[in-house]
C-alpha positions in Angstrom: 59.5 -3.7 76.2 61.6 -1.4 74.0 64.7 -2.7 72.3 68.1 -2.2 73.8 71.7 -2.7 72.7 72.2 -6.0 74.6 68.8 -7.5 74.4 68.2 -11.1 73.4 65.3 -13.2 72.2 64.1 -16.7 71.1 61.4 -17.6 68.6 58.6 -16.7 71.0 59.8 -13.3 72.3 60.7 -9.9 71.0 61.9 -9.8 67.4 62.3 -13.5 67.4 58.5 -13.9 67.6 58.2 -12.0 64.3 60.2 -14.7 62.6 57.7 -17.2 63.8 54.8 -15.1 62.6 56.4 -14.7 59.2 57.0 -18.4 58.9 53.3 -18.9 59.8 52.4 -16.6 57.0 54.5 -18.8 54.6 52.7 -21.9 55.9 49.3 -20.3 55.2 50.5 -19.2 51.7 51.7 -22.8 51.0 48.3 -24.4 51.6 45.7 -25.6 49.2 45.6 -27.2 45.9 47.0 -24.1 44.2 49.4 -22.6 46.8 50.8 -19.1 46.2 54.3 -20.4 47.3 55.7 -23.7 48.3 57.5 -24.0 51.6 56.9 -27.6 53.0 58.8 -26.9 56.1 57.2 -23.7 57.3 54.2 -25.3 59.0 56.1 -28.1 60.9 58.6 -25.5 62.1 56.1 -23.1 63.5 54.1 -26.0 65.1 57.3 -27.1 66.8 57.7 -23.5 68.2 54.2 -23.9 69.5 52.1 -21.3 71.4 48.7 -19.7 71.0 49.8 -17.4 68.2 50.8 -20.3 66.0 47.6 -22.2 66.8 45.4 -19.2 66.1 47.1 -18.2 62.8 47.2 -21.8 61.4 44.0 -23.2 62.7 41.7 -20.5 64.0 39.2 -18.2 62.2 40.2 -15.0 60.4 41.0 -13.2 63.7 39.7 -13.7 67.2 36.8 -11.2 66.7 35.8 -12.3 63.2 36.9 -9.0 61.7 38.1 -9.4 58.1 41.1 -7.1 58.3 44.4 -8.9 58.0 42.6 -12.0 56.6 44.4 -15.1 55.6 44.1 -14.0 52.0 46.0 -10.8 52.8 48.6 -12.7 54.8 49.0 -15.2 51.9 49.3 -12.5 49.2 51.7 -10.3 51.2 54.0 -13.3 51.9 53.8 -14.5 48.4 55.0 -11.1 47.1 57.8 -11.0 49.6 58.9 -14.7 49.2 58.9 -14.6 45.4 61.0 -11.5 45.4 63.7 -12.8 47.6 63.6 -16.3 46.0 63.9 -14.5 42.6 67.1 -12.7 43.8 68.8 -16.1 44.4 67.5 -17.5 41.2 68.8 -14.5 39.2 72.2 -14.7 41.0 72.7 -18.4 40.4 71.6 -18.2 36.8 74.4 -15.6 36.4 76.9 -18.1 37.9 76.9 -17.0 41.6 77.6 -20.0 43.9 77.7 -18.3 47.3 74.5 -17.2 49.1 74.1 -15.6 52.5 70.8 -15.3 54.4 71.2 -12.7 57.1 69.1 -13.0 60.3 67.6 -16.2 58.8 65.0 -17.0 61.5 62.9 -19.9 60.2 63.9 -19.3 56.6 64.2 -22.7 54.7 65.6 -21.6 51.4 68.7 -23.8 52.0 66.4 -26.8 52.0 63.7 -25.9 49.5 65.2 -24.0 46.6 66.8 -25.9 43.6 70.4 -24.7 44.1 72.8 -25.5 41.3 75.6 -28.0 42.1 78.5 -26.4 43.9 76.4 -23.7 45.7 77.2 -23.0 49.3 74.3 -21.4 51.4 75.3 -19.6 54.6 72.7 -18.5 57.1 73.3 -16.4 60.2 71.2 -16.0 63.3 71.4 -16.1 67.0 72.6 -19.4 68.5 69.3 -20.5 70.0 67.4 -19.8 66.7 70.0 -21.7 64.6 70.0 -24.7 67.0 66.2 -24.9 67.1 65.8 -24.8 63.3 68.6 -27.2 62.4 67.6 -29.7 65.1 63.9 -29.5 64.1 64.6 -29.9 60.4 66.9 -32.8 61.0 64.1 -34.4 63.0 61.8 -34.0 60.1 64.3 -35.7 57.8 64.8 -32.5 55.8 68.0 -32.4 53.7 69.7 -29.2 52.4 69.6 -28.8 48.7 73.1 -27.1 48.7 76.1 -27.2 50.8 74.6 -25.6 53.9 76.5 -23.8 56.6 74.5 -22.4 59.5 76.5 -19.8 61.6 75.3 -19.2 65.1 76.3 -15.6 65.7 74.5 -12.4 66.6 74.8 -9.7 63.9 76.0 -7.4 66.6 79.2 -9.5 66.8 81.8 -10.1 64.1 79.6 -12.0 61.7 81.7 -11.1 58.7 84.8 -12.8 60.1 82.6 -15.8 61.0 81.5 -16.0 57.4 85.0 -16.0 56.1 86.1 -18.5 58.7 83.4 -20.8 57.5 84.5 -20.6 53.9 83.0 -17.6 52.3 85.3 -16.3 49.6 85.2 -12.5 49.2 87.0 -12.8 45.9 84.0 -14.5 44.3 80.5 -13.0 43.8 77.9 -13.6 46.6 74.1 -13.3 46.7 72.8 -11.7 49.9 69.4 -11.2 51.3 68.4 -9.1 54.3 64.7 -9.9 54.5 62.7 -8.1 57.1 65.8 -7.1 59.0 66.7 -3.4 58.6 63.9 -2.0 60.8 65.3 -4.1 63.7 68.8 -2.5 63.4 69.8 0.8 64.8 70.4 3.4 62.0 74.2 3.2 62.3 74.1 -0.6 62.3 72.2 -0.6 59.0 75.1 1.4 57.4 77.6 -0.9 58.9 75.8 -3.9 57.6 75.9 -2.6 54.0 79.6 -1.6 54.5 80.4 -5.2 55.6 78.4 -6.7 52.8 80.1 -4.5 50.2 83.6 -5.3 51.6 82.9 -9.0 51.3 81.4 -8.8 47.8 83.2 -9.2 44.5 81.8 -7.5 41.4 78.7 -9.3 40.2 77.4 -9.9 43.7 73.7 -9.5 44.3 71.7 -8.2 47.2 68.0 -7.9 48.0 66.3 -6.1 50.9 63.5 -3.6 51.8 63.5 0.1 52.3 60.9 2.1 54.3 61.7 5.8 53.8 59.5 7.1 56.6 60.5 5.8 60.0 57.3 7.3 61.3 55.5 4.3 59.8 56.6 2.5 63.0 55.4 5.1 65.4 52.8 3.9 67.9 50.0 5.7 66.1 50.8 4.8 62.5 51.7 1.2 63.2 48.5 0.6 65.2 46.8 -0.9 62.2 49.5 -3.5 61.8 49.6 -4.2 65.5 45.8 -4.5 65.8 45.7 -6.7 62.8 48.1 -9.3 64.2 46.5 -9.1 67.6 43.4 -10.6 66.0 45.6 -13.7 65.6 46.8 -13.5 69.2 50.2 -11.8 68.6 50.4 -9.3 71.5 53.7 -7.6 70.6 53.8 -3.8 70.0 55.5 -3.2 66.7 56.7 0.3 67.6 58.7 -1.2 70.5 60.4 -3.8 68.4 62.1 -1.5 65.9 64.7 1.2 66.2 63.5 4.7 65.5 65.5 7.7 64.3 66.6 9.0 61.0 68.5 6.4 58.9 70.2 6.4 55.5 68.3 5.8 52.3 69.0 2.2 51.3 68.9 3.1 47.7 71.3 6.0 48.0 73.6 4.2 50.3 74.0 1.1 48.2 74.4 3.3 45.1 77.2 5.2 46.8 78.9 1.9 47.7 79.0 1.0 44.0 75.8 -1.1 43.6 73.5 -0.8 40.6 70.1 -0.5 42.4 66.6 -1.3 41.3 63.5 -0.6 43.5 59.8 -1.3 43.3 56.9 0.0 45.3 54.7 -2.5 47.1 51.9 -1.7 44.6 54.2 -2.6 41.8 55.3 -5.8 43.6 51.7 -6.8 44.1 50.8 -6.1 40.5 53.7 -8.2 39.2 52.2 -11.1 41.0 48.6 -10.5 39.8 47.4 -9.1 43.2 45.9 -5.8 44.2 47.5 -3.9 47.1 44.9 -3.7 49.9 43.8 -0.1 50.6 43.2 -0.4 54.3 44.9 1.3 57.2 47.5 -1.4 57.8 48.9 -1.3 54.3 48.6 2.5 54.0 51.2 2.9 56.7 53.8 1.4 54.4 52.7 3.1 51.1 56.3 4.5 50.6 58.0 1.1 51.2 60.3 -0.2 48.5 61.6 -3.7 47.7 65.2 -3.3 46.6 67.6 -5.4 44.6 71.1 -4.5 43.4 74.1 -5.9 41.6 77.6 -4.8 42.5 79.2 -2.8 39.6 80.9 -5.0 37.1 77.7 -6.6 35.7 74.6 -5.2 34.1 71.8 -3.7 36.2 69.5 -6.3 37.9 66.5 -7.5 36.0 63.1 -7.3 37.5 63.0 -10.2 40.0 59.2 -10.6 40.2 
């Protein structure tokens, strides 16, 4: 089903299911004697969500039909690159003295529980009420304790989330570290601009942000995203990627943030992989996103961001 302005979801449907798939990837990347990343809560969270997709990704073979494309190695490496990049944004920010962090559309993100936050840090995370309730309840049942002052805000990004942040203690007069991970493609083009306008309005000089940018929206057309869709279908995920995202021309993230006063740095996926000692796969699935960039920025008033990975 195509997206609509008033649609809703949980962790097993629509874009909510993608949060579960991403967490399953983090669980896979966290396995073994020498894991690529460490997220001890990813696997118990996705098992609590349940369903065939979770079981197949975590316990099955490399795809239903034995085809090697989108193997667990590829899933692990892709998630390691992504996770280390966004973790690195928070590390760079807190090393610079930032003590407010915001995770937008947090899904099953557990950075508020697994990262070594400096004393005095407040971590805010925003997502739909059903997602927030499920995650906080499940983590509490696991005995997980936040590693910072943790404030989960149950609100849809289509509502007045910026007011909710301030009402819950965010101080716009102090620098903030923001991540919008795997989010922009699920927003209408005009909502993407509004998101960055609100972030900038709430950010003091020295604030940090990390996100992704895919210049060519055609990457999510039915034809070009088929490799991604088919790859995940081997693990039982039956969603159609082209129906989950909003199409249409949208602003360049790099240019828009620059115009808002941010000092922007961007890396290609190939550069991101190389920085982690990996080689970007050359198959159809990854080729659809050859122009994608991982983006970090610091609001004017501090030096340009260092390489985060």
